[in-house]
ZAVO-383456 format. One record per atom (N, C-alpha, C, CB): residue in one letter; atom name; y, x negated, z negated. Coordinates in steps of 0.2 Angstrom, whole numbers, always signed. Each point is the difference from the previous one (the first is absolute). Glycine has a CB too. Layout:
N
site residu:A atome:CA Y:Y X:X Z:Z
...
***
This chain:
79
site residu:M atome:N Y:+456 X:+276 Z:-44
site residu:M atome:CA Y:+1 X:+2 Z:-6
site residu:M atome:C Y:+1 X:-7 Z:-3
site residu:M atome:CB Y:-7 X:+11 Z:+0
site residu:L atome:N Y:+3 X:-16 Z:+1
site residu:L atome:CA Y:+2 X:-8 Z:-2
site residu:L atome:C Y:+6 X:-2 Z:+3
site residu:L atome:CB Y:-12 X:-2 Z:+0
site residu:A atome:N Y:+14 X:+4 Z:+6
site residu:A atome:CA Y:+6 X:-2 Z:+2
site residu:A atome:C Y:+6 X:+1 Z:-4
site residu:A atome:CB Y:-5 X:+1 Z:+10
site residu:S atome:N Y:+5 X:+5 Z:-12
site residu:S atome:CA Y:+5 X:+4 Z:-2
site residu:S atome:C Y:+1 X:-2 Z:-10
site residu:S atome:CB Y:-3 X:+10 Z:+12
site residu:K atome:N Y:-2 X:-13 Z:-14
site residu:K atome:CA Y:+1 X:-1 Z:-7
site residu:K atome:C Y:+4 X:-7 Z:-1
site residu:K atome:CB Y:-11 X:+7 Z:-1
site residu:Q atome:N Y:+14 X:-7 Z:-4
site residu:Q atome:CA Y:+4 X:-6 Z:-2
site residu:Q atome:C Y:-4 X:-7 Z:-1
site residu:Q atome:CB Y:+8 X:+9 Z:-5
site residu:N atome:N Y:-15 X:-7 Z:+3
site residu:N atome:CA Y:-4 X:-6 Z:-1
site residu:N atome:C Y:-5 X:-1 Z:+5
site residu:N atome:CB Y:+2 X:+1 Z:-12
site residu:S atome:N Y:-1 X:+2 Z:+18
site residu:S atome:CA Y:-4 X:-2 Z:+5
site residu:S atome:C Y:-2 X:-6 Z:+3
site residu:S atome:CB Y:+4 X:+8 Z:+1
site residu:E atome:N Y:+0 X:-13 Z:-3
site residu:E atome:CA Y:-1 X:-7 Z:+2
site residu:E atome:C Y:-7 X:-2 Z:-5
site residu:E atome:CB Y:+14 X:-4 Z:+4
site residu:L atome:N Y:-13 X:+6 Z:-10
site residu:L atome:CA Y:-5 X:-2 Z:-6
site residu:L atome:C Y:-6 X:+3 Z:+1
site residu:L atome:CB Y:+7 X:-1 Z:-8
site residu:T atome:N Y:-6 X:+8 Z:+11
site residu:T atome:CA Y:-7 X:+4 Z:+1
site residu:T atome:C Y:-3 X:-3 Z:+6
site residu:T atome:CB Y:+5 X:+11 Z:-4
site residu:I atome:N Y:-1 X:-13 Z:+9
site residu:I atome:CA Y:-4 X:-3 Z:+6
site residu:I atome:C Y:-2 X:-7 Z:-1
site residu:I atome:CB Y:+7 X:+6 Z:+7
site residu:S atome:N Y:-3 X:-10 Z:-12
site residu:S atome:CA Y:-3 X:-8 Z:-1
site residu:S atome:C Y:-7 X:+1 Z:-5
site residu:S atome:CB Y:+15 X:-7 Z:+0
site residu:Y atome:N Y:-15 X:+13 Z:-4
site residu:Y atome:CA Y:-6 X:+1 Z:-3
site residu:Y atome:C Y:-6 X:+2 Z:+4
site residu:Y atome:CB Y:+8 X:+3 Z:-8
site residu:L atome:N Y:-7 X:+1 Z:+13
site residu:L atome:CA Y:-5 X:+2 Z:+4
site residu:L atome:C Y:-3 X:-6 Z:+5
site residu:L atome:CB Y:+5 X:+12 Z:-1
site residu:Q atome:N Y:+0 X:-16 Z:+3
site residu:Q atome:CA Y:-1 X:-6 Z:+4
site residu:Q atome:C Y:-4 X:-4 Z:-4
site residu:Q atome:CB Y:+10 X:+1 Z:+6
site residu:D atome:N Y:-9 X:-3 Z:-13
site residu:D atome:CA Y:-4 X:-4 Z:-4
site residu:D atome:C Y:-7 X:+3 Z:-1
site residu:D atome:CB Y:+10 X:-4 Z:-5
site residu:R atome:N Y:-10 X:+10 Z:+4
site residu:R atome:CA Y:-7 X:+3 Z:+0
site residu:R atome:C Y:-5 X:+0 Z:+6
site residu:R atome:CB Y:+6 X:+8 Z:-7
site residu:F atome:N Y:-1 X:-8 Z:+12
site residu:F atome:CA Y:-5 X:+0 Z:+7
site residu:F atome:C Y:-2 X:-7 Z:+1
site residu:F atome:CB Y:+7 X:+8 Z:+6
site residu:K atome:N Y:-3 X:-13 Z:-8
site residu:K atome:CA Y:-1 X:-7 Z:+2
site residu:K atome:C Y:-7 X:-2 Z:-6
site residu:K atome:CB Y:+15 X:-2 Z:+4
site residu:H atome:N Y:-14 X:+5 Z:-10
site residu:H atome:CA Y:-5 X:-2 Z:-5
site residu:H atome:C Y:-7 X:+3 Z:+3
site residu:H atome:CB Y:+9 X:+0 Z:-11
site residu:E atome:N Y:-9 X:+5 Z:+14
site residu:E atome:CA Y:-7 X:+4 Z:+4
site residu:E atome:C Y:-2 X:-5 Z:+5
site residu:E atome:CB Y:+4 X:+13 Z:-2
site residu:L atome:N Y:+1 X:-15 Z:+6
site residu:L atome:CA Y:-2 X:-4 Z:+7
site residu:L atome:C Y:+0 X:-7 Z:+0
site residu:L atome:CB Y:+5 X:+10 Z:+7
site residu:V atome:N Y:-1 X:-14 Z:-11
site residu:V atome:CA Y:+1 X:-7 Z:+0
site residu:V atome:C Y:-5 X:-3 Z:-5
site residu:V atome:CB Y:+13 X:+1 Z:+5
site residu:N atome:N Y:-18 X:-5 Z:-3
site residu:N atome:CA Y:-3 X:-4 Z:-5
site residu:N atome:C Y:+2 X:-7 Z:+0
site residu:N atome:CB Y:-8 X:+7 Z:+1
site residu:Y atome:N Y:+11 X:-9 Z:-6
site residu:Y atome:CA Y:+5 X:-5 Z:+0
site residu:Y atome:C Y:-4 X:-7 Z:-3
site residu:Y atome:CB Y:+11 X:+8 Z:-3
site residu:D atome:N Y:-17 X:-6 Z:+3
site residu:D atome:CA Y:-5 X:-6 Z:-2
site residu:D atome:C Y:-2 X:-6 Z:+5
site residu:D atome:CB Y:-4 X:+8 Z:-8
site residu:N atome:N Y:+7 X:-7 Z:+14
site residu:N atome:CA Y:+1 X:-5 Z:+5
site residu:N atome:C Y:-7 X:+0 Z:+3
site residu:N atome:CB Y:+8 X:-7 Z:-6
site residu:S atome:N Y:-14 X:+11 Z:+4
site residu:S atome:CA Y:-7 X:+0 Z:+3
site residu:S atome:C Y:+0 X:+1 Z:+7
site residu:S atome:CB Y:-3 X:+4 Z:-9
site residu:N atome:N Y:+8 X:+1 Z:+12
site residu:N atome:CA Y:+2 X:+1 Z:+8
site residu:N atome:C Y:+4 X:-5 Z:+2
site residu:N atome:CB Y:+0 X:+12 Z:-2
site residu:G atome:N Y:+3 X:-16 Z:-2
site residu:G atome:CA Y:+5 X:-5 Z:+4
site residu:G atome:C Y:+6 X:+3 Z:-1
site residu:G atome:CB Y:-8 X:-3 Z:+8
site residu:L atome:N Y:+12 X:-2 Z:-8
site residu:L atome:CA Y:+8 X:+1 Z:-1
site residu:L atome:C Y:+3 X:+4 Z:+6
site residu:L atome:CB Y:+1 X:-12 Z:-6
site residu:E atome:N Y:-3 X:+10 Z:+12
site residu:E atome:CA Y:+3 X:+6 Z:+5
site residu:E atome:C Y:-2 X:+6 Z:+0
site residu:E atome:CB Y:+0 X:-8 Z:+6
site residu:Q atome:N Y:-6 X:+10 Z:-9
site residu:Q atome:CA Y:-3 X:+7 Z:+0
site residu:Q atome:C Y:+5 X:+3 Z:-7
site residu:Q atome:CB Y:-13 X:-4 Z:+5
site residu:I atome:N Y:+15 X:+0 Z:-9
site residu:I atome:CA Y:+5 X:+3 Z:-6
site residu:I atome:C Y:+6 X:+1 Z:+4
site residu:I atome:CB Y:-6 X:-6 Z:-11
site residu:I atome:N Y:+9 X:+2 Z:+14
site residu:I atome:CA Y:+6 X:+1 Z:+3
site residu:I atome:C Y:+1 X:+5 Z:+4
site residu:I atome:CB Y:+0 X:-10 Z:-2
site residu:G atome:N Y:-6 X:+11 Z:+6
site residu:G atome:CA Y:+0 X:+6 Z:+5
site residu:G atome:C Y:-1 X:+6 Z:-3
site residu:G atome:CB Y:-4 X:-6 Z:+8
site residu:N atome:N Y:+0 X:+6 Z:-13
site residu:N atome:CA Y:+0 X:+7 Z:-5
site residu:N atome:C Y:+6 X:+2 Z:-2
site residu:N atome:CB Y:-10 X:-2 Z:-4
site residu:I atome:N Y:+14 X:-3 Z:+0
site residu:I atome:CA Y:+7 X:+1 Z:-2
site residu:I atome:C Y:+5 X:+3 Z:+5
site residu:I atome:CB Y:-3 X:-9 Z:-8
site residu:Y atome:N Y:+2 X:+5 Z:+13
site residu:Y atome:CA Y:+6 X:+1 Z:+6
site residu:Y atome:C Y:-1 X:+8 Z:+2
site residu:Y atome:CB Y:-1 X:-12 Z:+5
site residu:G atome:N Y:-7 X:+13 Z:-4
site residu:G atome:CA Y:+0 X:+7 Z:+2
site residu:G atome:C Y:+2 X:+5 Z:-5
site residu:G atome:CB Y:-9 X:-3 Z:+7
site residu:V atome:N Y:+7 X:+3 Z:-14
site residu:V atome:CA Y:+2 X:+4 Z:-5
site residu:V atome:C Y:+8 X:+2 Z:+1
site residu:V atome:CB Y:-10 X:-6 Z:-8
site residu:A atome:N Y:+13 X:+0 Z:+8
site residu:A atome:CA Y:+8 X:-1 Z:+1
site residu:A atome:C Y:+2 X:+5 Z:+6
site residu:A atome:CB Y:+2 X:-13 Z:-5
site residu:G atome:N Y:-5 X:+12 Z:+10
site residu:G atome:CA Y:+2 X:+3 Z:+6
site residu:G atome:C Y:-1 X:+8 Z:+0
site residu:G atome:CB Y:-3 X:-12 Z:+6
site residu:I atome:N Y:-3 X:+13 Z:-9
site residu:I atome:CA Y:-2 X:+8 Z:+0
site residu:I atome:C Y:+5 X:+3 Z:-5
site residu:I atome:CB Y:-12 X:-2 Z:+2
site residu:F atome:N Y:+15 X:-2 Z:-7
site residu:F atome:CA Y:+5 X:+3 Z:-5
site residu:F atome:C Y:+7 X:+0 Z:+4
site residu:F atome:CB Y:-6 X:-4 Z:-10
site residu:G atome:N Y:+8 X:+0 Z:+15
site residu:G atome:CA Y:+5 X:+0 Z:+3
site residu:G atome:C Y:+1 X:+6 Z:+5
site residu:G atome:CB Y:-1 X:-13 Z:-2
site residu:I atome:N Y:-5 X:+14 Z:+5
site residu:I atome:CA Y:-1 X:+7 Z:+4
site residu:I atome:C Y:+0 X:+6 Z:-3
site residu:I atome:CB Y:-7 X:-6 Z:+6
site residu:F atome:N Y:+5 X:+6 Z:-13
site residu:F atome:CA Y:+2 X:+5 Z:-5
site residu:F atome:C Y:+6 X:+1 Z:-2
site residu:F atome:CB Y:-10 X:-2 Z:-3
site residu:I atome:N Y:+13 X:-3 Z:+1
site residu:I atome:CA Y:+7 X:+0 Z:-1
site residu:I atome:C Y:+4 X:+4 Z:+5
site residu:I atome:CB Y:-2 X:-9 Z:-5
site residu:D atome:N Y:+1 X:+6 Z:+11
site residu:D atome:CA Y:+5 X:+2 Z:+6
site residu:D atome:C Y:-3 X:+7 Z:+2
site residu:D atome:CB Y:+2 X:-11 Z:+4
site residu:W atome:N Y:-7 X:+14 Z:-6
site residu:W atome:CA Y:-3 X:+7 Z:+1
site residu:W atome:C Y:+4 X:+4 Z:-5
site residu:W atome:CB Y:-12 X:-3 Z:+4
site residu:L atome:N Y:+12 X:+1 Z:-11
site residu:L atome:CA Y:+3 X:+3 Z:-4
site residu:L atome:C Y:+8 X:+1 Z:+1
site residu:L atome:CB Y:-10 X:-3 Z:-6
site residu:Q atome:N Y:+13 X:-2 Z:+8
site residu:Q atome:CA Y:+7 X:+1 Z:+2
site residu:Q atome:C Y:+2 X:+4 Z:+7
site residu:Q atome:CB Y:+2 X:-10 Z:-6
site residu:G atome:N Y:-8 X:+13 Z:+9
site residu:G atome:CA Y:+1 X:+3 Z:+6
site residu:G atome:C Y:+2 X:-3 Z:+6
site residu:G atome:CB Y:+3 X:+8 Z:-8
site residu:K atome:N Y:-6 X:-14 Z:+7
site residu:K atome:CA Y:+2 X:-6 Z:+6
site residu:K atome:C Y:-7 X:+1 Z:+5
site residu:K atome:CB Y:+7 X:-10 Z:-9
site residu:I atome:N Y:-12 X:+12 Z:+6
site residu:I atome:CA Y:-6 X:+2 Z:+5
site residu:I atome:C Y:-1 X:+7 Z:+0
site residu:I atome:CB Y:-5 X:-10 Z:-3
site residu:K atome:N Y:+4 X:+13 Z:+9
site residu:K atome:CA Y:+0 X:+7 Z:+0
site residu:K atome:C Y:-8 X:+1 Z:+2
site residu:K atome:CB Y:+13 X:+3 Z:+3
site residu:A atome:N Y:-17 X:+0 Z:-9
site residu:A atome:CA Y:-7 X:+1 Z:+0
site residu:A atome:C Y:-2 X:+3 Z:-6
site residu:A atome:CB Y:-1 X:-10 Z:+7
site residu:S atome:N Y:-4 X:+15 Z:-6
site residu:S atome:CA Y:-2 X:+3 Z:-6
site residu:S atome:C Y:-4 X:-5 Z:-4
site residu:S atome:CB Y:-1 X:+13 Z:+6
site residu:P atome:N Y:+0 X:-11 Z:-12
site residu:P atome:CA Y:-4 X:-5 Z:-4
site residu:P atome:C Y:-8 X:-2 Z:+3
site residu:P atome:CB Y:+6 X:+7 Z:-10
site residu:E atome:N Y:-9 X:-1 Z:+13
site residu:E atome:CA Y:-7 X:-2 Z:+4
site residu:E atome:C Y:+2 X:-4 Z:+5
site residu:E atome:CB Y:-5 X:+10 Z:-3
site residu:E atome:N Y:+10 X:-9 Z:+8
site residu:E atome:CA Y:+1 X:-5 Z:+5
site residu:E atome:C Y:+2 X:-6 Z:-1
site residu:E atome:CB Y:+2 X:+8 Z:+6
site residu:L atome:N Y:+1 X:-9 Z:-12
site residu:L atome:CA Y:+1 X:-7 Z:-3
site residu:L atome:C Y:-5 X:-4 Z:-2
site residu:L atome:CB Y:+10 X:+5 Z:-3
site residu:G atome:N Y:-14 X:+0 Z:-1
site residu:G atome:CA Y:-6 X:-5 Z:-2
site residu:G atome:C Y:-6 X:+0 Z:+5
site residu:G atome:CB Y:+2 X:+4 Z:-12
site residu:E atome:N Y:-3 X:+0 Z:+17
site residu:E atome:CA Y:-4 X:-2 Z:+6
site residu:E atome:C Y:+3 X:-5 Z:+4
site residu:E atome:CB Y:-5 X:+10 Z:-1
site residu:A atome:N Y:+11 X:-10 Z:+2
site residu:A atome:CA Y:+3 X:-6 Z:+4
site residu:A atome:C Y:-1 X:-8 Z:-4
site residu:A atome:CB Y:+9 X:+9 Z:+4
site residu:I atome:N Y:-7 X:-7 Z:-10
site residu:I atome:CA Y:-1 X:-7 Z:-4
site residu:I atome:C Y:-8 X:-2 Z:+0
site residu:I atome:CB Y:+11 X:+4 Z:-8
site residu:G atome:N Y:-15 X:+1 Z:+8
site residu:G atome:CA Y:-8 X:-2 Z:-1
site residu:G atome:C Y:-2 X:-4 Z:+6
site residu:G atome:CB Y:-3 X:+10 Z:-7
site residu:K atome:N Y:+5 X:-6 Z:+13
site residu:K atome:CA Y:-1 X:-3 Z:+6
site residu:K atome:C Y:+2 X:-7 Z:+1
site residu:K atome:CB Y:+0 X:+11 Z:+3
site residu:F atome:N Y:+7 X:-12 Z:-5
site residu:F atome:CA Y:+2 X:-6 Z:+0
site residu:F atome:C Y:-4 X:-6 Z:-4
site residu:F atome:CB Y:+10 X:+6 Z:+1
site residu:A atome:N Y:-11 X:-4 Z:-7
site residu:A atome:CA Y:-4 X:-4 Z:-5
site residu:A atome:C Y:-7 X:-2 Z:+2
site residu:A atome:CB Y:+7 X:+6 Z:-9
site residu:N atome:N Y:-10 X:-1 Z:+13
site residu:N atome:CA Y:-6 X:-1 Z:+2
site residu:N atome:C Y:-1 X:-5 Z:+5
site residu:N atome:CB Y:-2 X:+10 Z:-2
site residu:K atome:N Y:+7 X:-10 Z:+7
site residu:K atome:CA Y:+1 X:-4 Z:+6
site residu:K atome:C Y:+2 X:-7 Z:-2
site residu:K atome:CB Y:+3 X:+10 Z:+6
site residu:Y atome:N Y:+1 X:-11 Z:-11
site residu:Y atome:CA Y:+4 X:-6 Z:+0
site residu:Y atome:C Y:-1 X:-3 Z:-7
site residu:Y atome:CB Y:+9 X:+4 Z:+8
site residu:W atome:N Y:-11 X:+0 Z:-13
site residu:W atome:CA Y:-1 X:-3 Z:-7
site residu:W atome:C Y:-6 X:-1 Z:-3
site residu:W atome:CB Y:+10 X:+5 Z:-1
site residu:V atome:N Y:-14 X:-10 Z:+1
site residu:V atome:CA Y:-6 X:-2 Z:+0
site residu:V atome:C Y:+0 X:-2 Z:-8
site residu:V atome:CB Y:-3 X:-3 Z:+13
site residu:M atome:N Y:-1 X:+7 Z:-17
site residu:M atome:CA Y:-1 X:-1 Z:-8
site residu:M atome:C Y:-8 X:-1 Z:-1
site residu:M atome:CB Y:+10 X:+7 Z:-3
site residu:D atome:N Y:-11 X:-13 Z:-1
site residu:D atome:CA Y:-6 X:-1 Z:-2
site residu:D atome:C Y:-1 X:+2 Z:-7
site residu:D atome:CB Y:+0 X:-9 Z:+8
***
């Protein structure tokens, strides 16, 4: 649905900003590397999401969510 809308880029950009707002603490209390890592992770997840919406990744929403969750738990450490 998002991929077929003319304003899909705006919608995805809005969702990405909201996601970053929830996950990224910009006050530097966790250090610059942690901030960069969290922004990088959010951008990566949204890149995966966009590819999935465009049909480049063949998976159900549940399969995609589970795979992203496993990857994030293994490689993306958040404080």
